[in-house]
N, C-alpha and C positions, 0 to 999 in steps of 0.2 A: 504493499500499499505506500510504498514510498513516494510515488507519483500523485498521490491525492491530496489535497489541502486539508487543514485540520478540521473543518466543518463537514468536508466530505468524508473523511474518517469516521467522524462522530457519528454522523447520520448512518453510515453503513455498519459500524459496530453497535450502536445503541438501539436502533430499530428491531433487530431480531430479540434482544434482550426485553425490550419493553412489551413484544408481542407474548414472550414467554411469560411474564410477569402478568398481563391481562389475563391469560389462559389460566394463571392460578388465582388471580385476584376474584374475578367474577363468579365462579362456582363457590369459593372460600367465603366471600361476604353474603352471598345469598343463603349458603347453607347456616352461617352463623346469626345473621340479623333477620333472616326471612327474605323471601323474593324481592319484595317491593321496596322495602328499605335498602337491601342489599344491591339491587340493581341501581337505585337512584344514587348511592354513594359510590358505587363502582364507574357510573358514567361522568359523575361529576369530577372524579380524579382523571379519567380517560379524556374528555373534553378539555378540562381546565389545564390538567397537569401535562399530558402527552401532545395532543392536537393544538391548542392556543398557546401553551407554555413552550415547550419543546419546539413545536411546529414554528411559532414566530421566532424564536431564537435561531433556527436553521435558516429559515427565509431571510431575516433581516429587515428592519423597517423600511430602509430605504429601498427595498425591492417590491414594497407591498403594491404601489401604484402602479408599476408596470406589471406585476402579477395579476392584478384584477382589471387590466385594460380591456375595454370592450373592443372585439374585433371590428375593423373598419367595414362599413358598408355590407350588413350581413345579409341584404337582398341580392348582393352579385353572385354571380355563377360561383366565383372562387370559394364563397361561404355556403353554397347550397349543401354540400357534402358535412360541414360542419353543423348546421343546423340540423341535418337529419340525423346525425349523431347524438345530438342533444335532445331530440325530440322522441328518438327510437325507445330508449329504456322507459321513459314516461308512459308511452303508448302500451309497452309490452306490460308494465306493472298495472295499468289502468284495466286492461282486459283479463289478466291472470289473477290479480288480488283484491283489487277496489271493486268491480262489478260483483263478484260472487259474495261479498260482504256489505253490500251497499245499502240494503234495506235495514240492517241493524246498526248503522252508523247515526250515533246522535250529535247534535251541535257541539256538545261537551267533549266527546270524542274526537270529532273534528277539529276542535279549537286546540285540545292538547296535541295532537297529531301535529298541527301547523307550527306549534312553539317547539316542539321536539324537531320536527323537519329542519326548521331554520338554524337552530344550534347545532344539530348533528352535522348536517351537510356542509355548512361554512367550516366548521371545525375539521371535519375530515378531509375537505378538498384543500384546505391551507396545509396540513400535514402530508396527506398520502400523495397527493399531486403537485401541491405548490412548492414545498420544501424540495424535493427530489427535481422538479423542472428547474427550480433556481440554481442548485448545486451541480446539476449535471445537463446543463442546457444542449450538449451537443452529443450525450451519449445514450442512446435509447435503451441499452442493457440496464443501466442503473436510473433512468427517469421513468421508465414504462416496466420492463419485466421485474425486476428487483423488488420495487415497493408493492407491485400487484400480487405477488407470491406471498408476501407478509400481510398485506390487507385481507387477503382471502384468509390467512392463517389466523388473524386476531379474531375472525368471527368465529372460530373454535370456542372462543371465551363465552360467545352469546350461546351458542349450542349447549354449553355446560351447564348454564344456568339452572338452578334447582326450581324444578316447576315450570321451566320455560317449554312452550309449544310454539311451532312454526308450521304453516301450510307447507306440506310436504316433507317436514322434518329437516333434520340438519343437513341433509344432501342438497335440497333445495335452497336452505340457507346459504350454503359455501358456494354452491353453483351460481346463484343468482349475484352473490358479492364478485365472482369471477368476472361473470359476463358484463355486470355493470361497471366493476372496476377496470375492465379493458376498455369498454367504450370511453369511459371518462378519461382514462389516461391517455389514450389516442388523441382524444378531443384537444386535452390540454397541451399534448406534444405539438399537435398540428397548428393550435393557434398561439402557442407560447404564453398562455394566460389560462386562468381557473375561472373566468367570468363564466362562460356558457356550461363548464362542467358543474359548477357550484349550482346554478339555476336548474339544471338536469337532476342533479342530485337532490335538491329541494323538493322537486315535482316527485321523484321517485318515492321519497320518504314520506311525503304527504299522502300519497295515494296507497302505500304498502301498510304503513303504521297502525292506521284504524282497524285493520283485519288483524293485527298482532294484538292489539289492545283489547278486541273482542275475544280473540281466542284465549288470552290469558287474563281475563276477567279485569 
């Protein structure tokens, strides 16, 4: 790793350790504190400490404006594929997760889903796409493949939550993370920004979370 910068080395070494910690933390807290309280505390640590805290440290404040830059002329032919990549995950989740549970969704559930969607999507895109894009702007292996594998792996922590249930089980949870994560990573790489990937992630979470909340009470 001699040819990597200090922040690149930190990102490459610390991220796998963070994922291992999360895989231990989520089931441990939900077993000791109960599902609701354990998940709440674990998510606060994940969002605040990992995604916003460590993620922002890796991105650097001076890079934030560029990282959230809106792609020029979204209606141009050059951006047609980018818009399609942003819309595709939202459309998939709308038909596979939202519609089957739509009749049971209440305004309270939808409001909670919107709140969590914004927090989770902005946090995860800052870290999982933004930090790696900033530190490895010319290396797709470390900007796309490396974080994608670990992004999927971190969802093992969610699969191990005590009392947690997901449509399609753990396979669907991890498979969905792989598909969505790949699309968002490619989108961020193509645009050199997390503007569209963040909006797409918010849309996916907003449509997927009501079903998760209903399934888990």
